[in-house]
C-alpha positions, 0 to 999 in steps of 0.5 A: 500499499502507498500512503502519504501521511501528514505529521504534526509537530515536526520543525527540523532535521532532527524530527525527520530523523527521529521519525525515520528511525521509528518507521525503520523499526517497522520494516516498511518497504519505503519511507520518505520522511520530511518536515511535516509529512511522509510518503510510505509504502508497505505491505498491509499483511505485515504492518498496519496503519495503526502501527505506523501511527503509534510508531510516529507517536512514540517518536513524539509526533502525531499523524494528522487526524488520528489519536495515538492509543495509550496503554494504561498500566 
């Protein structure tokens, strides 16, 4: 699947690197991250949109129009 996501809160190259590292852990086929968003390509049988949203949230940012799931401990 190819998808473009808008990422809120990013303002610099360090932000881009943080999101890139978080997405790399998911094993996406392609992730072109830039300030404000990313173009992604991934196998929906291996990675879900929710996993992508959560990985970006764990890096400290939010995909526009979504809310991260927070586990209660």
